[in-house]
C-alpha positions as CSV (number, residue, x, y, z in Angstrom):
1,M,38.2,23.0,30.4
2,S,35.8,23.4,33.3
3,P,35.5,20.4,35.7
4,L,32.5,18.1,35.3
5,P,30.3,17.4,38.3
6,Q,30.6,13.8,39.6
7,P,27.9,11.6,38.1
8,L,25.4,10.3,40.7
9,L,24.8,6.6,40.5
10,T,21.5,4.8,41.4
11,E,21.5,2.1,44.1
12,E,21.2,-0.4,41.3
13,Q,24.3,0.9,39.5
14,M,26.3,0.9,42.7
15,E,25.2,-2.7,43.4
16,Q,26.2,-3.8,39.9
17,I,29.6,-2.2,40.3
18,N,30.1,-4.0,43.6
19,I,29.1,-7.3,42.1
20,T,31.5,-6.8,39.2
21,L,34.3,-5.8,41.5
22,I,33.9,-8.8,43.7
23,E,33.7,-11.2,40.7
24,A,36.8,-9.5,39.2
25,L,38.6,-9.9,42.5
26,H,37.8,-13.7,42.8
27,T,38.3,-14.6,39.1
28,N,41.3,-12.3,38.5
29,K,39.6,-11.1,35.3
30,Q,40.7,-7.8,33.8
31,V,38.4,-4.8,34.0
32,Y,37.8,-1.4,32.5
33,L,37.4,1.0,35.3
34,T,35.8,4.4,34.9
35,Y,36.2,6.7,37.8
36,Y,35.9,10.4,38.7
37,K,38.9,12.4,39.8
38,D,39.7,16.1,39.8
39,G,36.6,17.0,37.8
40,Q,37.0,14.5,35.1
41,S,36.1,11.0,34.2
42,I,39.1,8.6,33.7
43,T,39.1,5.1,32.2
44,D,41.8,2.6,33.0
45,T,42.4,-1.1,32.5
46,G,43.7,-3.5,35.0
47,F,43.0,-5.9,37.9
48,I,41.2,-5.6,41.2
49,Q,43.4,-6.8,44.1
50,F,41.3,-5.8,47.2
51,V,37.8,-4.6,47.9
52,D,36.5,-3.2,51.2
53,S,32.8,-2.2,50.6
54,L,32.3,-1.0,54.2
55,G,35.5,1.1,54.2
56,D,34.7,2.6,50.7
57,L,38.1,1.3,49.4
58,F,39.5,-0.9,46.7
59,I,43.0,-1.5,45.3
60,F,43.5,-1.5,41.5
61,I,46.6,-2.7,39.6
62,D,47.1,-0.8,36.4
63,E,47.7,-3.1,33.4
64,V,50.4,-1.0,31.7
65,F,52.6,0.2,34.6
66,E,51.5,-2.4,37.1
67,L,51.0,0.4,39.7
68,K,48.9,-0.4,42.7
69,T,46.4,2.4,43.3
70,K,44.2,2.7,46.4
71,M,40.9,4.2,45.4
72,R,37.5,5.0,47.0
73,L,34.5,3.0,45.8
74,S,32.5,6.3,45.8
75,E,34.8,7.6,43.0
76,L,33.7,4.8,40.6
77,I,31.4,5.5,37.8
78,D,31.5,2.2,36.0
79,V,33.3,-1.2,36.0
80,R,33.0,-3.8,33.2
81,F,35.0,-6.8,32.1
82,T,37.3,-6.3,29.2
């Protein structure tokens, strides 16, 4: 399977992702996270623990294995509440 190019997001989509991340962080609501990694789009469910918009970084805790993952905001494609 050939790798897919990373989808480009509009300013509006990026802003919406940021708003959802911040809300998820403060309310501890679970989110569906879709991100781009190694040429594919991956969806995961879990919680946001930390967001650093300026540093292009956030920390996500996987619902199933409770693993903490540091990720780049620029890898995100979509974030929505479960």
